[in-house]
N, C-alpha and C positions, 0 to 999 in steps of 0.2 A: 910805857910813860909817854906823853903827849912832850913835843916840842914845845919851845916858849915860841910866842906867835910875836913876831913885829908888827908896829903899829904905825912907828916913824921908822923908817929905814933910815935916812939923813943921821937921824940923832942916834939911834939905838936905842928906842924908847920900844921897850915890852911892854904886851898886852896887862902883864902883869903891877907894873909901874902905872900905867892910867890906872887901872884900879884904885891903885892905894892912892893916890892923889885926889880923886874922886872920892872915897872914904875920907881923904882930911877934907874934904872942903871943896875941889875943883869943882868951880861948875859950870866953866865955858876952856875948850881946847887952852887958851895962852894960858888959861890956871894951868893946867895938865905941864905945859913947857914951862914954867917957871918953878913949880917943882921938882924938875927935872934937870934943873939949872941949865936951861937953853931954850933958843926960839926956832920958829918955824922956819925951816928952808924954802922946800919944793911946796908946801902944802897938800900934796897929794894925802897925806894923812888926817887931815881935821875935819873932812865929814864923818871920817869911822871915830876917828874921836868923842865930834858932839854926839856920832849916834849910841858910843858906851857909856857916854855921860847921862845921854836922855834912859837908853836901858836902865842904868844903876838907880839913876835918879827916883825913875817911877818903881823899880823894886825897895828902896826903902820907904818910899811912900805906902806901898801894899803891907809893906814889913810893918810899920808903925800903927797902922790901923786897927 
């Protein structure tokens, strides 16, 4: 079994929580933080969150075609 991967260490946000926020409509990292009732601390996670958002959004678009 895979270990849960942390995207944001400062707030303890795991990759699963990011994907859930995106599925619920998050389109920007700030939306992911809002969905997890926190805000960016050091900001090192923002580029990875943005990449996950772009990747999952693209997958949604392909699935809708």
